[in-house]
SEDOLO-312489 format. One record per residue (C-alpha): residue number from 0; x, y, z. Coordinates in nm, 4 decimals, decimal comma, padded with zeros to 6 digits. Layout:
[NUM; [X; Y; Z]];
...
***
This chain:
[0; [15,7613; 02,7401; -19,0593]];
[1; [15,6921; 02,8053; -18,7638]];
[2; [15,2932; 02,8353; -18,6982]];
[3; [15,2214; 03,2483; -18,6472]];
[4; [15,1473; 03,2513; -18,2903]];
[5; [14,7480; 03,4770; -18,3382]];
[6; [14,6291; 03,6657; -18,0579]];
[7; [14,2607; 03,6931; -17,9829]];
[8; [14,0855; 04,0413; -17,8763]];
[9; [13,7262; 04,0121; -17,7783]];
[10; [13,5285; 04,3383; -17,7907]];
[11; [13,1798; 04,3259; -17,6210]];
[12; [12,9771; 04,6383; -17,5213]];
[13; [12,7847; 04,6341; -17,2161]];
[14; [12,4560; 04,5196; -17,2774]];
[15; [12,1489; 04,7363; -17,2232]];
[16; [12,1363; 04,9436; -16,9030]];
[17; [11,8712; 05,1411; -16,7710]];
[18; [11,9747; 05,4441; -16,8543]];
[19; [11,9925; 05,3297; -17,2282]];
[20; [11,6718; 05,2240; -17,2408]];
[21; [11,5166; 05,5487; -17,0503]];
[22; [11,7418; 05,7180; -17,3224]];
[23; [11,9451; 05,9291; -17,0702]];
[24; [12,3571; 05,9691; -17,1191]];
[25; [12,5203; 05,8015; -16,9047]];
[26; [12,8795; 05,7945; -16,8988]];
[27; [13,0450; 05,7760; -16,5909]];
[28; [12,7105; 05,7472; -16,3866]];
[29; [12,7013; 05,3853; -16,2392]];
[30; [12,3933; 05,2382; -16,3314]];
[31; [12,3446; 04,8543; -16,4123]];
[32; [12,1743; 04,6447; -16,6421]];
[33; [11,8247; 04,6224; -16,7015]];
[34; [11,6634; 04,2842; -16,7994]];
[35; [11,7464; 04,3362; -17,1546]];
[36; [12,1078; 04,4046; -17,0987]];
[37; [12,0858; 04,0835; -16,8468]];
[38; [11,9951; 03,8826; -17,1329]];
[39; [12,1829; 04,0089; -17,3778]];
[40; [12,5228; 03,9626; -17,1959]];
[41; [12,3791; 03,5953; -17,0933]];
[42; [12,3521; 03,5423; -17,4873]];
[43; [12,7143; 03,7286; -17,5765]];
[44; [12,8352; 03,4188; -17,3667]];
[45; [12,6436; 03,2084; -17,5066]];
[46; [12,7816; 03,2869; -17,9020]];
[47; [13,1730; 03,2904; -17,7542]];
[48; [13,1102; 02,9413; -17,5995]];
[49; [12,9622; 02,8346; -17,9363]];
[50; [13,2369; 03,0159; -18,1699]];
[51; [13,4951; 02,7810; -17,8948]];
[52; [13,6621; 03,1920; -17,7503]];
[53; [13,7151; 03,0605; -17,4263]];
[54; [13,9470; 03,4203; -17,3201]];
[55; [14,2368; 03,3864; -17,1160]];
[56; [14,1872; 03,6988; -16,9428]];
[57; [13,9372; 03,9942; -16,9113]];
[58; [13,9840; 04,3296; -16,8929]];
[59; [13,6882; 04,5830; -16,8158]];
[60; [13,5501; 04,9074; -16,6761]];
[61; [13,4877; 05,0636; -16,3241]];
[62; [13,1658; 05,0896; -16,3877]];
[63; [12,8707; 04,7888; -16,3157]];
[64; [12,7141; 04,7825; -16,6126]];
[65; [13,0242; 04,6344; -16,7913]];
[66; [13,1642; 04,4194; -16,5048]];
[67; [12,8073; 04,2759; -16,5189]];
[68; [12,8196; 04,2165; -16,8510]];
[69; [13,1061; 04,0144; -16,8000]];
[70; [13,0382; 03,8110; -16,5608]];
[71; [12,6662; 03,6678; -16,6475]];
[72; [12,8703; 03,6095; -17,0173]];
[73; [13,1350; 03,4267; -16,8753]];
[74; [12,8941; 03,2724; -16,6228]];
[75; [12,7206; 03,1451; -16,9459]];
[76; [13,0288; 02,9727; -17,0566]];
[77; [13,1039; 02,8376; -16,7440]];
[78; [13,4394; 03,0388; -16,7631]];
[79; [13,4645; 03,2258; -16,4243]];
[80; [13,7971; 03,0926; -16,3166]];
[81; [13,9824; 03,3740; -16,5235]];
[82; [14,1536; 03,7347; -16,3800]];
[83; [13,9005; 04,0161; -16,4365]];
[84; [14,1051; 04,3084; -16,4308]];
[85; [13,8896; 04,6218; -16,3845]];
[86; [14,0451; 04,9989; -16,4582]];
[87; [13,8922; 05,3024; -16,4962]];
[88; [14,0399; 05,3621; -16,8092]];
[89; [13,8278; 05,1576; -16,9867]];
[90; [13,5345; 05,3602; -16,8384]];
[91; [13,2472; 05,5235; -17,0895]];
[92; [13,3646; 05,8276; -17,1791]];
[93; [13,2582; 06,1835; -16,9483]];
[94; [12,9188; 06,3265; -17,0875]];
[95; [12,9507; 06,6147; -16,8331]];
[96; [12,6854; 06,7940; -16,7492]];
[97; [12,4687; 06,6134; -17,0294]];
[98; [12,4690; 06,3078; -16,7779]];
[99; [12,1398; 06,1725; -16,6600]];
[100; [11,9351; 06,4360; -16,8983]];
[101; [11,7401; 06,3079; -17,1523]];
[102; [11,8926; 06,2480; -17,5196]];
[103; [11,5739; 06,4269; -17,6716]];
[104; [11,5144; 06,7035; -17,4747]];
[105; [11,9246; 06,7786; -17,4988]];
[106; [11,8890; 06,7385; -17,8617]];
[107; [11,6642; 06,9709; -17,8442]];
[108; [11,7686; 07,2448; -17,6192]];
[109; [12,0606; 07,2606; -17,8381]];
[110; [11,9951; 07,2102; -18,2203]];
[111; [12,1055; 06,9183; -18,4858]];
[112; [12,4061; 07,0394; -18,5376]];
[113; [12,5833; 07,1200; -18,1364]];
[114; [12,3837; 06,7646; -18,0552]];
[115; [12,5574; 06,5760; -18,3205]];
[116; [12,8792; 06,7291; -18,3353]];
[117; [12,8988; 06,6484; -17,9344]];
[118; [12,7198; 06,3006; -17,9712]];
[119; [12,8894; 06,1467; -18,2637]];
[120; [13,1898; 06,3772; -18,2985]];
[121; [13,5477; 06,3385; -18,2482]];
[122; [13,6978; 06,6260; -18,0552]];
[123; [13,4247; 06,7979; -17,8885]];
[124; [13,3271; 06,7969; -17,5400]];
[125; [12,9559; 06,8460; -17,3581]];
[126; [12,9372; 07,0692; -17,1397]];
[127; [13,1912; 07,0027; -16,8082]];
[128; [13,0184; 07,0039; -16,4962]];
[129; [12,9955; 07,2760; -16,2739]];
[130; [13,2427; 07,3186; -15,9304]];
[131; [12,9984; 07,1987; -15,6433]];
[132; [12,8130; 06,9167; -15,9075]];
[133; [12,7429; 06,6021; -15,7095]];
[134; [12,8148; 06,3915; -16,0634]];
[135; [13,1365; 06,5013; -16,0543]];
[136; [13,3461; 06,1833; -15,9767]];
[137; [13,5534; 06,3095; -15,6890]];
[138; [13,2287; 06,2686; -15,5211]];
[139; [13,2120; 05,9592; -15,5440]];
[140; [13,3773; 05,6909; -15,3158]];
[141; [13,5693; 05,4801; -15,5963]];
[142; [13,7718; 05,7254; -15,7710]];
[143; [13,8792; 05,8434; -15,3890]];
[144; [14,2560; 05,6750; -15,4744]];
[145; [14,3501; 05,8316; -15,8742]];
[146; [14,4815; 06,2065; -15,8489]];
[147; [14,1937; 06,4834; -15,9187]];
[148; [14,3802; 06,6487; -16,1952]];
[149; [14,3068; 06,2480; -16,3592]];
[150; [13,9610; 06,2988; -16,2535]];
[151; [13,7252; 06,4587; -16,6071]];
[152; [13,4422; 06,7674; -16,5498]];
[153; [13,3530; 06,5947; -16,9648]];
[154; [13,4925; 06,4527; -17,2207]];
[155; [13,5667; 06,3875; -17,6178]];
[156; [13,6320; 06,1050; -17,7914]];
[157; [13,9267; 06,1731; -17,8564]];
[158; [13,9959; 06,2471; -17,4565]];
[159; [13,8828; 05,9136; -17,3982]];
[160; [14,0319; 05,7850; -17,6997]];
[161; [14,3930; 05,9332; -17,5304]];
[162; [14,3104; 05,7712; -17,1782]];
[163; [14,2041; 05,4424; -17,3413]];
[164; [14,4806; 05,3553; -17,5766]];
[165; [14,7467; 05,4539; -17,2778]];
[166; [14,6051; 05,1634; -17,1174]];
[167; [14,5640; 04,9219; -17,4309]];
[168; [14,9420; 04,9648; -17,4493]];
[169; [15,0939; 04,8947; -17,1750]];
[170; [14,8101; 04,6401; -17,0359]];
[171; [14,5965; 04,4313; -17,3423]];
[172; [14,8673; 04,4766; -17,6606]];
[173; [15,1876; 04,3085; -17,4717]];
[174; [14,9245; 04,0027; -17,3991]];
[175; [14,8172; 03,9985; -17,7964]];
[176; [15,1253; 03,9857; -17,8564]];
[177; [15,2042; 03,6716; -17,6724]];
[178; [14,9155; 03,4910; -17,8218]];
[179; [14,6235; 03,5176; -17,5707]];
[180; [14,3108; 03,5476; -17,6240]];
[181; [14,1677; 03,8941; -17,4643]];
[182; [13,7521; 03,9790; -17,3465]];
[183; [13,7277; 04,3538; -17,2862]];
[184; [13,3508; 04,4004; -17,1912]];
[185; [13,3241; 04,7869; -17,1385]];
[186; [13,1159; 05,0358; -17,2872]];
[187; [13,0397; 05,1996; -17,6617]];
[188; [13,2396; 05,5191; -17,6155]];
[189; [13,5880; 05,3542; -17,4876]];
[190; [13,4847; 05,0502; -17,7266]];
[191; [13,4981; 05,3307; -18,0428]];
[192; [13,8372; 05,4255; -17,9358]];
[193; [13,9741; 05,0917; -17,9618]];
[194; [13,7935; 05,0250; -18,3142]];
[195; [13,9147; 05,3739; -18,4476]];
[196; [14,2946; 05,3017; -18,3659]];
[197; [14,2716; 04,9191; -18,4186]];
[198; [14,0943; 04,9876; -18,7766]];
[199; [14,3499; 05,3163; -18,8458]];
[200; [13,9859; 05,5524; -18,8967]];
[201; [13,9758; 05,9128; -18,9486]];
[202; [13,8073; 06,0922; -18,7253]];
[203; [13,5396; 06,1895; -19,0070]];
[204; [13,4916; 05,7804; -19,0352]];
[205; [13,4775; 05,7321; -18,6595]];
[206; [13,1723; 05,9603; -18,6737]];
[207; [12,9906; 05,6692; -18,8137]];
[208; [13,0622; 05,3756; -18,6325]];
[209; [12,8350; 05,2641; -18,3454]];
[210; [12,9075; 04,9798; -18,1638]];
[211; [12,5707; 04,7560; -18,0855]];
[212; [12,5015; 04,6249; -17,7084]];
[213; [12,6279; 04,2445; -17,6496]];
[214; [12,7283; 04,1693; -17,9059]];
[215; [13,0835; 04,0150; -17,9222]];
[216; [13,3810; 04,1316; -18,2578]];
[217; [13,6681; 03,9928; -18,2803]];
[218; [14,0018; 04,0797; -18,3297]];
[219; [14,3086; 03,8860; -18,4893]];
[220; [14,6232; 03,9714; -18,4538]];
[221; [14,9660; 03,8278; -18,5521]];
[222; [15,2854; 03,8807; -18,2817]];
[223; [15,3706; 04,2124; -18,4411]];
[224; [15,0485; 04,3433; -18,3397]];
[225; [14,9402; 04,2969; -18,7273]];
[226; [14,5643; 04,2853; -18,7758]];
[227; [14,4449; 03,9865; -18,9415]];
[228; [14,1451; 04,0218; -18,9404]];
[229; [13,7960; 04,1076; -18,8027]];
[230; [13,4352; 03,9411; -18,7646]];
[231; [13,1067; 04,0317; -18,6048]];
[232; [13,0377; 03,7164; -18,4276]];
[233; [12,6402; 03,8015; -18,3450]];
[234; [12,6047; 03,7448; -18,7335]];
[235; [12,7163; 03,3788; -18,7657]];
***
C-alpha cells in the first residue's frame, strides 16, 4: 500500500505588535512588532526547528508585523531561502472606525454586549470608516494597484473569512494536497477564519477561539485535504 502523501500546514500568528502592547485596535494599521513580539517570533522559529518542520513555502499578509514574524522565525531556523508569498487577502480583519482606538475605551463607550458582538462575533462589523478618513486603505500606496471596491471600510469575521478562504483555496490548498509543508504567518482573525473552516466550527464556536501570538499550530492533511491531526507545537 502506498504511503499517505501528507500535507502539513503551520499557522503562526504574528508576535506582539506595538498596538497589541498599547491595547489598541490595529486592523490594517501597519505597525511593527514590539521587542516582546520579536522574541516571540524567534521562539516560534526555534520551536519549528526543534520539531523538524522545515516549510517548503511561506505565505504572509501585506502587513509588516506578519512579514517580520515570518522573517525572524525563518532566520532562527536558518531556512530563509524559501519563497515567501505575500497577499493582502491574508491581512487582519479591518476594524473600521475602531482602528487606533483603545479597546477598553471603546468597550466603555459602546457597552459590553455590542463590544463582544463585534469583536468576538461572526457577522457584525465595527462602524465603517467615513469618506475622507485618512485611515482608509485607498490612502495607503501599497493598495494603489487594487480595485477600490475590494478595499474594506470595516469587516466582520464573516467578511474576513470570505477573502481569506478564497485565497487559501486557490493558492495554499493545492500545495497541501501535493504533500508540501506550508507556513502561514498572519493575524488573529485571518487565522481564526482558516481555523473555522479547517475544523468546521460554527459561528457560535468560533467566538470562543483565540489564536495566541507566536505559538505555531500544526495541521496534517492527506492528499484529499482530509484533516488527520492538529497539534499545538508550543505545548511540546
